[in-house]
DRENLUM-980108 format. One record per residue: residue in three letters; x, y, z of N, C-alpha, C, O in turn. Coordinates in steps of 0.2 Angstrom, whole numbers, plus 5000, padded with zeros to 4 digits. Layout:
<recs>
ALAXYZXYZXYZXYZ ...
</recs>
This chain:
<recs>
MET486750434964487550484965487350534969487750554973 ILE486550574967486450624969486250624977486350674981 VAL486150564978485850564985486350544989486250544995 THR486850524987487350484990487750564992487750574998 ARG487950604987488250644989487850704993488250744995 LEU487250714994486950754997486950715004486850745009 ARG487050655006487050615012487750635016487850645021 GLN488250635010488850655013488950725014489450735017 MET488550765011488750845014488250845019488250905022 SER487850805021487250805025487850795033487750825038 LEU488450745032488750735037489250785040489450795046 MET489550815034489850875035489550935039489750955045 LEU488950955037488550995039488450995046488551045050 PHE488250925050488050915054488850905061488750905067 ALA489250905057489950915060490050985062490051005068 MET490051025056490051095057489451125064489551155069 ALA488951095062488351125066488651105074488851155078 VAL488751055075488951035082489351065085489251095090 SER489951075081490651125083490351205086490451235091 PHE490051215081489751285081489451305087489451365089 ILE488951245090488451245093488951255102488851305106 GLY489451205102489751185107490251255106490451255112 PHE490451305103490751365103490351405108490451445113 PHE489651395104489251455106488951455114488851495118 GLN488851375114488751385124489251385126489151405132 MET489851375126490451385130490451465130490351495135 PHE490551505126490551575125490151615129490351665133 GLU489451585128488851605132488951605139488751655143 ARG489251545143489451545148489951565153489951565159 THR490451595148491051605150491051685151491151715156 VAL491051705144491051775143490451815140490551875139 GLY489951775138489251805139489151805131488751775129 SER489551845126489651845121490051805116490451765119 PHE490051805108490351775104490851825101490751865097 PRO491551815104492051845102492051855094491751815090 SER492251925091492251915084492751885081492651855076 GLU493351885084493951865081493851795079493951765074 TYR493551755086493251685084492851665079492851615076 MET492251715078491951705072492351705065492351665062 MET492651765064492951765059493351705056493351675051 LEU493751685062494051615060493951545059494151505056 LEU493251545063492851495062492551485055492451435052 SER492351555051492051555046492551535040492351505035 VAL493251555040493751545036493951455035493951415030 VAL493951445042493851345044493351325039493651285035 ALA492651335040492251305036492251305031492151255028 VAL492451375027492551365019493051325019492751275019 LEU493651335020494051285022494051205020494251175016 PHE493651195025493351115024492651105018492551055016 ILE492451165018491951135012492551135005492551085002 ILE492951165004493551184998493751124999493851104993 LEU493951075004494351005004494050955001494250904997 TRP493250975004492750915003492550924995492450864992 SER492450974992492450984985492950954981492850924976 LEU493550974983494150954979494050874980494050854974 LEU494150834986494150744986493450744980493550714975 LEU493050774981492550734977492650754968492350734963 LYS493150794968493450804961494050764959494150744954 PHE494450764963495050744963495250664964495650624961 GLN494650654970494650574973494050564975493850584980 PRO493650544969492850534970492650484975492250504979 TYR492950424974492950374979493050354986492750304989 ALA493450414988493850414994493350414999492750434998 SER493550385007492950365010492650455013492950505014 GLN492150445014491650505016491650495024491650545028 SER491550455026491650455034492150475038492050495044 ILE492750485036493450495039493350575041493250595047 LEU493250625036493350685037492850725042492950765046 PRO492150695041491750725047491950725053492050765058 CYS492150655054492450635062493050665062493150685067 VAL493450695058494050715060493750795062494150835066 LEU493250825059493250895060492850895067492850945070 LEU492550845068491950845074492750845080492750895084 LEU493150785080493650795085493950875086493850905091 THR494150885080494650955081494051015082494351065083 GLY493451015083493051065085493051075092493051125096 ILE492950985095492950985100493651005106493651035111 GLY493950975103494650995104494851065103495251075108 ILE494751115100494851175100494351205104494451265105 THR493751195106493251225111493451205117493351245122 LEU493851155118493951145126494651205127494651245131 ILE495051195122495651245122495551315124495851345128 SER495051345119494751405121494451405127494651445131 ARG493951365130493651355135494351375143494151415147 ILE494851335143495451345147495751405145496151435149 ASP495651435138496051505139495751565143496051605146 GLN495151535142494551605146494951595155495051645158 GLN495151555157495351525163495951565165496051595171 LYS496351565160497151565161497351635157497851665158 GLY496751655154497051725150497551695144498051725145 THR497651665141498051655136497451655128496851655128 HIS497951635124497751645117497751585113497751585106 VAL497851525116497851465113497551445108497851425103 GLY496851455108496351445105496451475098496451445092 THR496451525098496651575091497151545086497051535080 ARG497851535092498251505086498151445084498551425079 GLN497851395088497451335087497151335079497351295075 LEU496751375078496251405072496651405068496551365064 ILE497151465067497651475063497951425062498051425056 TRP498451365066498651315063498251265059498451225055 LEU497751265061497051225057497051255049497151225044 CYS496951315049496851335042497551315039497451265034 LEU498051325041498551295037498651235036498951215031 ALA498451195040498151115039497951095033498151055030 LEU497451145033496851125027497051165020496851145015 VAL497551205020497651235016498251165012498151145007 LEU498651155016499151105014498851015011499150975007 CYS498151025016497950945013497650965006497650925002 CYS497351025004497051034999497651034994497450994989 ILE498151054993498851054989498950984988499050974982 LEU499050934993499150874992498550824989498550764987 VAL498050854990497350814986497450834978497550784975 ILE497550884976497650904969498350874966498350834961 CYS498950894969499650854968499650784967499650754961 LEU499550764973499650684975499050634970498650594973 ARG499050644965498250604963498550524963498050484964 ASP499250484962499350434965499850434970500450454970 TYR499550384975500050364981500650324980501150324983 ARG500450284974501250244974501650294971501950244968 VAL501950344969502250394967502650404974503150444973 LEU502550374980502950394987503550334988504150344991 ARG503250274985503750244983504450244979504950204980 ARG504450274976505050284972505650344977506150354976 PHE505250354983505650394988505850364993506050394998 SER505950304994505650264999506550285004506450295010 TYR507050275000507750285003507850365007508150375012 VAL507450405002507450475003506950485009507150525014 SER506350465008505950455015506250445022506250485027 MET506650375021507250355028507650415030507650435035 VAL507950445025508550505027508050555030508250585036 ALA507650565028507250635029506950615037507050655042 GLY506650555038506350535044506950525050506650525056 ILE507550525049508150505054508250585055508450615060 VAL508250615050508550685051507950705055508150715061 LEU507350715054506850755059506950715066506750755071 LEU507050665066506750635071507450645076507350645082 LEU508050655074508650675079508650745079508950765084 SER508550785075508550865075508650895080508950945082 PRO508050865086508050885093508750905096508850955099 MET509250845095509750845097510450885096510950875098 ILE510250945091510650985088510751045094510251075096 PRO511351055096511351105100511151185098511251195092 GLY510951215101510551285100509951275097509451315098 LEU509851205093509051205090508551165095508051195095 GLY508751115099508151075103508251115110508751145112 LYS507451105111507351105116507251065122507051015120 THR507251075128506851005133506351045136506451105139 ILE505751005135505051025137504850965142505050915140 GLY504650975147504450925152504850865151504650805150 GLY505550865152506150805153505950795146506250735146 ALA505850795142506050765136506250815130505950875129 ARG506750785127507050845122506850835116507350805112 ILE506250845113505750815108505550885103505250885098 TRP505750935107505551005102506151035100506751035103 ILE505951075093506651135090506251205091505651205090 GLY506651245092506251315093506451335086506951315084 ILE506051385083505951435079505551495082504951505083 GLY506151535082505851595087505451585091505651535094 SER504951605094504451615099504051545098503751535103 TYR504051495093503651455093504151385092504751385089 SER503951345094504151265095503851215091503251225090 LEU504251175088504051115083504151065085504751055085 GLN503750995086503950935087504150885080503750845078 PRO504650915078504850855072504650795072504350775067 GLY504750745077504550675076503850675074503650625071 GLU503250725075502650705073502650695064502250655061 PHE503150745061503250725055503450665053503250615050 ALA504150675057504450605055504250535054504550485052 LYS503650525056503350465059503050445052502850385050 LEU502950525048502650495041503150465036503050425032 PHE503650505037504250495032504450425033504650385028 ILE504450395041504650325041504150295040504350235039 ALA503550295039503150265036503150235029502950185027 PHE503350285025503650275017503950225017503850175013 PHE504550235022505050185021504850135022504850095018 PHE504650115028504450035029503950025024504049965023 ALA503350035021503150025016503350005011503149955009 ALA503950035009504050005002504649965005504849915001 TYR505149965011505449905012505249835013505549785012 LEU504849845015504249785018504049745012504149685012 PHE503849785007503349765001503849734997503749684993 ASP504649754997505149734993505449674995505749644991 HIS505449655001505749605005505249555009505449525014 ARG504649555008504049525011504349455010504449415014 ASP504549445004504649345003504949315007504849265010 GLN505649355008506149325012505949335021506049295025 LEU505549385021505249395028504849345031504749325036 ALA504449325025503949275028504149195027503749145029 VAL504749175025505249115026505149115033505249165037 GLY505049055036504949045044505849005046506248985042 GLY505948995050506448945053506348895055505948855052 LYS506548885062506248845067505548835070505248885069 LYS505348805074504648805076504748775084504948725086 VAL504648845089504848825095504248855099503948905098 LEU503748795104503248805107502648815103502148835105 GLY502748785096502048805092502048865087501548875083 LEU502748905088502648965087503348965079503948945080 GLN503248985075503548975069504149045070503849095069 LEU504849035070505249085072505549105067505649065063 PRO505749175065505949175059506749165059507049155064 ARG506949175053507749145052508249205055508049255056 ILE508749185056509249225060509549295058509749345061 LYS509549265049509649325046509149365044509349425043 ASP508649355044508049405042507749445050507249485050 LEU508149435056508049475061508449535060508249575064 GLY508949565056509149615054508949685055509049725059 PRO508349675049507949755049507649765057507749815061 ILE507249705059507149725066507449745072507149785077 MET508149725070508649735076508849815076508949845081 VAL508949825070509249915067508349945070508349965076 VAL507849945068507249985071507349995078507350045081 TRP507449925081507549915088507949965091507850005095 ALA508449955089509250005089508850085091508950125096 MET508450085083508450165084507750185088507650245089 SER507350145090506950175095507250165103507050205107 MET507650115103507950135109508450195111508750205117 GLY508550225106509050285105508750335107509050385111 VAL508150325104507650395105507550375112507650425115 LEU507250345115507150315120507550345127507350375132 VAL508250335126508750345130509050435130509150475134 ILE509150445123509450505123508850575122508850625125 GLN508350545119507750605119507350605125507050655127 ARG507450535129507050535134506250535133505950555137 ASP505950505128505350495125505250435123505450405118 LEU504650395130504550325129504050335125503950285123 GLY503650375123503050385119503150365111502850325107 THR503650415110503850415104504250355101504150335095 SER504650335105504850255104504550185103504650135100 LEU504050205107503450165107503150165100503150125096 MET503050225100502450235093502750185087502450145084 PHE503650215085503850195081503950115080503950075075 PHE504150095087504350015085503649975084503649915082 ALA503050015086502449965086502349965080502249915077 MET502350025077502150045069502449985065502149945061 PHE503249985066503649935061503349865064503449815060 VAL503149845068503049765071502249755068502049705066 CYS501849815067501349805064501249775057500949725054 MET501649825054501949845045502249745043502149705039 LEU502549755049502849665049502549625048502749575044 TYR501949635052501449575054501149575046501149535042 VAL500949625045500449625038500849605033500549575028 ALA501449615032501849615027501949515024501849485018 THR502149485031502249425032501649385034501649325033 GLY501149405037500649365040500849315047500449275049 ARG501549325051501749285055501649315062501749375062 LYS501349275067501349305073501949295077502049325082 SER502449265075502949255079503449345078503949355081 TRP503349385073503549445073503249475079503649505083 ILE502649475080502249525086502549485092503049525095 VAL502549435094502949395099503649445102503749475107 ILE504149425096504749455096504749525097505249555100 GLY504249565094504349635094504249655102504549695106 ILE503749635104503549655110504049635116504149675121 LEU504249555116504849545120505449595121505649625126 ALA505549615114506249635112506149725115506649755117 PHE505449745115505249815118505349815124505749855127 ALA504949765128504949765135505649745139505849755144 ALA505949705135506749695139507249745137507849745139 GLY507049805132507149875131507049925136507549965137 ALA506449925138506249965143506449945150506649985154 VAL506349885151506749855158507449905158507549955161 ILE507749875153508449895154508549985154508850015158 ALA508150005150508250085152507950105159508150145162 SER507450075161507250105166507650085173507550115178 ARG508250035172508650025177509150075175509450105180 MET509350085169509950145171509850205169510250245168 PHE509150235169509050305168508350325173507750305173 ALA508650375176508050405182507450435178506950435181 HIS507450455174506650495171506350445170505750455173 VAL506550375166506150315164505850265170505350225170 ASP506350285175506150255182505450285186504950265188 ASN505750355184505050395189504250415184503850445186 ARG504350375179503650365175503350315176502750315175 ILE503750255178503650195180503350185188502850155189 ASP503750225191503650245198502750295200502250275204 ALA502750335195502150375195501450335193500950345194 TRP501650275189501150245185500950185191500350175191 LEU501350155194501450115201501050115205500650075208 HIS501350175207501250205215500850295214501150345217 PRO500350295211500350375210500050395215500150455215 PHE499750375221499550415227499950405232499750425238 ASP500450385231501050395237501150455238501150495234 ALA501250475244501550545245502150565242502250615240 LYS502850505243503350525242503450535234503850585232 VAL503150485229503050485222502550545221502550575216 TYR502150565226501650635222502150695221502250745216 ASN502450695228502850765230503450785227503750845228 ARG503750735225504550735221504450765215503950775212 GLN505150795211505150825205505150775199505550735197 GLY504450795194504350745192503850665193503850615189 GLY503550685198503150635201502450625198502450625192 SER501950605202501150585200500750655201500150645199 GLU500950715202500350765203500150775198499550785198 GLN500550785191500050795185499650755185499050765185 LEU499850685185499450615185498650605190498150585188 VAL498750625193498350625199497850675197497350665196 THR498150745197497550795197497050795191496550825191 GLY497350745183496950755178496550675181496050665178 LEU496650635186496250575186495550615192495150575194 PHE495650655194495350705198494950735194494450725197 GLY494850745190494750795184494150755182493650775182 LEU494250685179493950655177493350635184492750635183 ALA493650615187493150605192492550635194492050615194 SER492850695194492350755193491750765189491150795190 GLY491950745183491550755177491050705178490450715175 GLY491050635181490350605181490150555175490550545171 LEU489650545174489450525169489150575164489250555158 MET488850625165488650695159489150735160489050785155 GLY489750745164490050805164489850865170489350855173 THR490250895171489950965173489551015166489151055167 GLY489751005160489551055156490051115153490551135156 LEU489951125147490451165144490551235148490051255151 GLY491051245150491151305152491151315161491351365164 GLN490851265164490751245171491051215176490951205182 GLY491651195172492051135175492651205177492651265175 HIS493251155180493851185182494451145178495051125181 PRO494351135172494951095169495851135168496351105166 SER495751185170496351245169496851205176497451215177 LEU496351185181496951165186497351095186497851075190 THR497151045179497550995178498251035173498151065167 PRO498851025175499451055171499451015164499450955162 LEU499551065160499551025151498851025149498751015144 ALA498251035153497651025152497451035145496951005142 ASN497751085141497651095133498051045128498051055122 SER498450995130499050975126498950895129498550855127 ASP499350875133499450815135498850795138498750735137 PHE498550825142497950795146497350825143496850825147 ILE497150845137496650865134496050805134495450815131 TYR496150745136495750695138495450695143494950665144 SER495750735149495450725156495150795156494750805160 SER495250845151494950905152494050895148493550925149 VAL494050835143493550805140493050785144492550805144 GLY493350725149492950695153492850735160492550705164 GLU493050795160492750845166492150865164491650855167 GLU492250905159491750935156491150915152490650955150 LEU491250855150490850815145490550755145490150725142 GLY491150725155490850665157491150605153491450605148 LEU490850545156491050475152490650465146490750425142 THR490150515145489750505138490150535134490150505129 GLY490550595134490850625130491550595129491850615124 LEU491750555133492350535132492250475128492650465123 LEU491650415129491550375124491550415118491950405114 ALA490950455117490950505110491650495106491750465101 VAL491950535110492650545107493050475107493550485104 LEU492950415109493350365106492950325101493250275098 ALA492250345099491750315095492150335090492350295086 LEU492250405088492650445082493150435082493250465076 TYR493550415085494250385082494150315082494650285081 LEU493650275082493450225081493350205074493550155071 VAL492850255072492650255067493150255060493150225055 ILE493550325062494050335059494950285057495350295053 ILE494750255062495250175063495050135059495450115056 ALA494350105058493950045056493950065048493850025044 SER493950135046493850155040494550125035494550095029 GLY495250155041495650155038495950075037496250045032 LEU495750035042495949955042495349935035495549885031 ILE494749965033494449935028494949955022495149915017 THR495150015023495450025016496049985014496149965009 ALA496349955021496949915020496749855018497249825015 MET496149815019496049765017495649765010495549715007 LYS495549835009495149814999495749844996495749824990 ILE496149874998496649894993497049834992497249794996 LYS497149824982497649754980498349774981498649724982 ASP498549834980499149864979499549834986499249834991 GLY500149814985500349774992500749854996500849865002 PHE500849894991501449954996500849984997500849995003 GLY500150014994499650044998499350005004499150035009 LYS499449935003499049895010499649925017499449955022 LEU500149915015500749925020500550015023500550035028 LEU500550025020500650105020499850115023499850155028 ALA499450105022498650105026498850085031498850115036 SER498950025031498849985039499350035044499150065050 GLY499850045041500450085044500350135048500550145054 LEU499850195043499650245046499150245051498950285055 VAL498750195049498050185054498250155062498150175068 PHE498750105060499050085067499450145070499350145076 THR499650185067500050235070499850285075500150295080 MET499250305073498650335075498150305079497750335083 ALA498150245079498050195086498350195091498050205096 VAL498950175090499450165095499550235100499550235106 GLN499650285096499550365099498950365102499050395108 VAL498350355100497750365104497750315112497550335117 PHE497950255111498050205115498550235122498250235127 THR499050265119499650285124499450335127499450335133 VAL499150375124498750465127498250435133498250455138 VAL497750385131497250355134497450325141497350335146 GLY497750265138498150235143498550265149498550245155 GLY498950315147499350345152498950375156499150365162 ILE498350425154497950465159497550415163497550425169 THR497350365161496950335165497350265168497050225171 LEU497950265168498350245173498450135169498650085172 VAL498250135163498450065162499050055159499250005157 ILE499450125158500250115155500450165158500150195162 PRO501150165158501450225161501250305155501150295149 LEU501250345158501250405156501750435149502350455150 THR501550445144501950465139502150535136502050585140 GLY502250555132502550625129502050645123501950705122 LEU501550585121501250595114500550645116500450645122 THR500250665111499650715112499150675108499350645103 MET498450685108497950655106497850695099497950755098 PRO497850655094497650675086497050715087496550705090 PHE497150785083496650815081496550855088496350915087 MET496450845093496250855098496750905102496550965104 ALA497250895104497750915109497950995103497951005097 ALA498151045109498651095106499151095104499551065108 GLY499351115098500151115095500051085087499851025085 GLY500351155083500451155077500651095073500251065069 SER501351075075501651025072501150965072501050935066 SER500750935078500550885077499850895074499550835073 LEU499550935074498650955071499050955064498750925060 ILE499650975060499650965052499750895052499450865049 ALA500350875055500550805054500050745054500250685051 ASN499550765058498950705057498450725052498150685049 TYR498250775050497750805044498050795038497750795033 ILE498850785038499150745032499150675031499150635026 LEU499150655037499050575037498350555035498150505032 ILE497850595038497150595036497150585029496850535026 THR497450635026497350665019497650605014497350585009 LEU498050575017498550495013498150445013498250395010 LEU497650435019497250385019496450395015496150355013 LEU496450455014495850465008496050455003495750424999 ILE496650485003496950474995497150384992497050364986 ILE497250354998497250274998496550254995496350224990 SER496150265000495050235001495050254993494750214989 ASN495350304991495050324983495250264978494750244973 ALA495950234978496050194975495750124978495850064975 ALA495550124982495350044987494450034985494049984984 ASN494250094984493550104982493450094975492950064972 LYS493950134971493750134964493450074961493850024961 PRO492750064958492550014957492849994949492850034944 GLU493149924948493549904943492949884937492449864939 PRO493249904930492849904923492749844922493049794923 GLU492049844919491549794917491949754911492149794906 LEU492149684912492549664904492049654901492149664895 THR491449634902490949634896490749704892490549704886 SER490849754896490549824893490949844887491549834886 ASP490449884883490649904876491249924877491749904874 THR491249984881491750034882492450004885492950044885 PHE492349934888493049924888493349864882493949854881 GLN492849854879493149794873493449844869494049834866 TYR492949904868493349964862494049994864494450014860 GLU493949984871494650004872495249954873495849984874 ALA495149874874495549834874495649834866496249834864 LEU495149834860495449824855495849874852496249864847 ALA495649934854496149994853496849984854497249984849 VAL496949964861497549964863498049894860498649904859 LEU497649834857498049794854498149814847498749804844 ARG497649854844497749884837498249924837498649924832 ASP498549974844499150024842499649974843500149974839 HIS499649914847500249874849500349844841500949834839 GLU500049824838500249804831500349834827500449814821 LEU500249894828500549944822500849954823501249964819 LYS501149974832501849974832502449934831503049944832 GLU502249874830502549814830502749804824503349794823 ARG502349814819502349824812502949874808503249864803 ALA502949944813503349984811503949974813504549994810 LYS503949944818504649924821505049864816505649854814 SER504549834815504849764809504949814802505449804798 ALA504549854801504649884794505449914794505849914790 ALA505449944800506049984801506649934802507249944800 GLN506449874805507149844805507349824799507949824798 ALA506849804794507149784788507249844783507449834777 ALA507149884784507349934779508049954782508449984778 LYS508449944789508849954792509349894789509949904788 ASP509049834788509349774786509549784779510149774779 ASP509249794774509249824766509849864766510349844763 GLU509949924771510349974768511149934771511549954767 ASN511249904775511749864778511749804774512149764776 GLN511549794771511749714765512149744760512049804758 PRO512749714759513249754754512849724746512449674746 ARG513049774741512849744735513449764729513749824728 HIS513549704725514149714722513949684714514049634711 GLY513649734712513449724705512949654704512449644707 ALA513249614699512849564695512749494702512249454702 HIS513349504706513249464711512649464717512449424720 ALA512549524717512249554722511449534719511049504723 SER511249554712510749524706510749464708510149454711 HIS511049424707511049354705510649334714510149304716 ALA511249344717510849324724510249354728509949334733 SER509949394725509349424726508749394722508149394724 HIS508949364717508649334712508649254715508049234716 ALA509149214717509149164722508649164726508149124726 THR508749214731508249214736507549214735507049184738 HIS507349244730506749234728506449184725505849174725 ALA507049154722506649084719506749024725506448974724 ASP507249034731507049004734506549014739506348974743 ASP506249084740505549104742504949054739504549024741 ALA505149074734504449034728504448954730503948924731 GLU505148924730505148844730504748824739504448774740 ASP505048874742504848874750503948884750503748854755 ALA503648914746503148924747502648854743502048844745 VAL503048824738502848784735502548724740502048694741 GLN503248714743503248664747503048654753502948604755 ALA502748714756502248734762501548724759501048704763 THR501348734751500848714750500548644750500148624754 GLN501248594745501148514746501048484753500648444754 ILE501448524758501248504766500748504769500548464773 GLU500448554766499648584770499148524766498748494769 ASP499248504759498948444758498948394759498548354760 ALA499748384761499848304764499848284770500148324774 PRO499448214771499248184776500048204781500548214780 THR499748194788500348224793500748154795500448104796 ILE501348164796501848114797502048104805502148164807 MET502048064807502648074815503148034812503047984809 VAL503548054814504448044814504548014819504348044824 ASP504847964820504947924827505447934829505747974825 ASP505947924835506447934837506747874834506447824832 ALA507547884833507947824829508047784835508247724833 SER508047804842508047744846507447694848507447654852 GLN507047704844506447674844506347614842506347634836 PRO506147564842506047494837505447544832505047584835 GLU505447514826505147544821504547484820504647424818 GLY503847504821503347474820503247424814503547444808 LEU502947354813502747334807502347374804502147424807 TYR502147344798501647364793501147304793501247244794 ASP500647354792499847314793499447344787499347404787 ALA499347304783498947334778498147344782497847394781 GLU497847284785497247304786497147344792496647354794 GLU497547364796497447414800497847484800497647534803 GLN498147474796498447554793498147574786498047634784 GLY498047524784497747534775498247534772498747524774 ASP498147544765498547524758499047584759499647564758 TRP499047614760499447674760499947684766500347734765 ALA499847664772500147664777500647654778500847604775 ASP501147694782501747694784502347704779502947694780 TRP502147724774502647754769503247804771503047854774 ARG503847794769504347834771504847844766504847824761 ASP505247884770505747894764506347834763506847824767 PHE506247814757506647744757507247744751507547704749 ALA507447824750507747834744508547824747508747824752 ASP508947814741509547804744509847854748509847904746 ASP510247834754510547864758511147934754511347984756 ASP511347904747511747944745511448004742511648064743 ASP510848004738510448024734509848084739509548124736 SER509948074745509348094750509648174752510148194751 PRO509248194753509248264754509548294762509648244766 ALA509648354764509948344771509448334777509548314783 THR508948344774508348354780507948274777508148254772 ALA507448244780507048204781506648254777506548314779 THR506248214771505848244768505348184766505448144761 SER504648184768504148134766503948134758503848174754 HIS503848064757503848054749503048014750502847954747 TRP502648054755501948024753501648044746501848104744 PRO501248014744500748054737500248094741500048084746 THR500248144738499748214739498948184738499048124736 HIS498548194739497948204737497648224730497148214729 GLY498148234727497948254720498348184715498248154710 ALA498948184720499248124716498848054717498748004713 GLN498548054724498347984724497547974719497447914716 THR497348024719496748034713496848004709496647954707 GLU497648054704497648024696497947964696497847934691 GLN498247924701498547854703497947814701497947774696 VAL497347824706496747784706496447794698496447734696 GLU496247824695496047854688496347804683496047754680 ASP496947814684497547774680497347694680497147664675 ALA497347674686497247614687496647584684496547534680 GLN496147624686495447604683495447594676495347534675 ASN495547654671495747634665496047584662495847564656 GLN496747564665497047524664496747444663497047404660 ALA496147434669495747364670495347384666495547344661 ALA494947424664494547434660494747404652494447374648 GLN495347434651495647414644495647344643495547314638 ASP495847304650496247234651495447194651495447124651 GLY494947224653494347194654494447154661494547094660 ASN494447184666494447164671493847194677493847194683 GLY493347244671492747274675492947324679492647334685 GLY493347354678493547424680493747414688493847464692 THR493847364689494147354698494947364698495247334695 PRO495147414701495747414702496147374704495947344709 PRO496747364703497247314705497647324713497847384714 THR497647284717497847294722498547334723499047324720 PRO498547374727499147414725499847374729499747334733 PRO500447384727500847344727501247344736501247404738 ALA501447314741501647314747502147354747502647344743 PRO502147414751502647454751503447414751503547354753 PRO503947444749504547404752504947394758504947434762 GLN505247364757505547364765506147424767506647434765 SER505847454771506147524773506847514776506647484782 THR507447514777507847514779508147584785508147644783 PRO508247574789508547644795508847674791509247644787 ARG508547744792509147784790509247864794508747894795 THR509747874796509847924802509847974798510247964794 VAL509448054800509448104797509548164802509648144808 LYS509548224799509448274806509148264810508648244809 GLY509248284817508648264822508648214824508148194826 GLY509148154824509048094825508548044825508447994828 ALA508048074820507548034817507747974812508347964811 ARG507147924810507447884805506847894799506847864794 
</recs>
């Protein structure tokens, strides 16, 4: 265990060392010295990362240890490039990003301490739904929402702006996981089969249609293609994980494609994004308002980086609009080259793969859905940003997790990673050995406690019955004596029944078997042949007990000795002819 912890600590120290070397090299090339404010903030961030790692070891000891170093390294690369762009533009976005990072780490530490079990989130499924919808639609409130870059997805708080959609994705993921976990059986039932594809039933299409309508509303009203795509893709992914039916994926892709085509015909801003994607180097598209100028500039920055990049501090990433936020991936390609881009994608791949492994290992259905939803949300976000910059898909308004400038995106993604770490702790926790002495002792202790509780409950119920039973002098006493006498008689009868051989009572509707002394023995098939008028209410066997059989044999031998028969017992008489008699239960 000590060697494992040292190896895990070495990953954290390596990520910190790489980030510090990147800052030092960049500042030496651009400024010539290391600014004191950055030194202080970086020291605070390093201490907070070590505290978060220590808290994970204490409260979540089995959490995945490969996620946090990758997140630290991605954040270090992003803030290094943001600070590099600040040197050219004369801004202070880098220091602000470090302050947001400190706040995100503090919130993660609080979450690790307070949220010991992620299953608590299932209790607040509909509360999460309301909170997510409110956060998603809050930019539409007059006087609160802001339109930046053609998309109304921001709210203004003083001189700061916040993107509530980043936090809304967490609450929506909680609701989706709880809802699909409760209704997975109904959604897994298939309907008709068309072209080899099992289609869902019509009545089960309601949830996906509601989510589709909500995503299209975000696309149309807020003019945000990226957020609508992320929400809808997250729901379809979780729906597939819950049901295992590929038809849901096909239906989801077709539904979103149809909605996007309709929106592009109805709204100009969506059509501009598609034209910039299809014809980025066309002069008309390049020069018009909301055209492809930003996209083409980012492509030129990627091309100038080449294989190894220009080096930190030696490129010109500030020429690209929004180079520190939406186009931070283009800035990485310019100064770190294709090698740096592939390294960044490899870090994201490690995080996503660790999350998927957690989703596969966890046995709880809610945790499986929640982990897969959170991981797929991050994967879709990375894909849409990288795909938009490299002309794979139309450009969206999403940002790279952990790297792009923006406090809301940074805090929301750090909370997402903390939730994944908490779920991974439950997934990696070893099961107790059933053969261990400790497990057996705990199991016996639980059984003993359960038995004591049952006894106490029975005694309390008996005392309560005694208090409620009416007592009327001698009659009550007589009833009590009668009850004790009946109990004694029942005990004697139970003792006799234990000594007697077992009798199978046949159904009255079946024919009675014939008596065969050779096959069944001398005492075979004795039955209750008493007169019906004198018979008791229930059938009682008159088989002689073992003690009675012994006494009869001894009496027969003594009688034979007296008669001079040599002690040979006489042949017992054949059983009398039994007549069918109906008793309780329909037996004869």
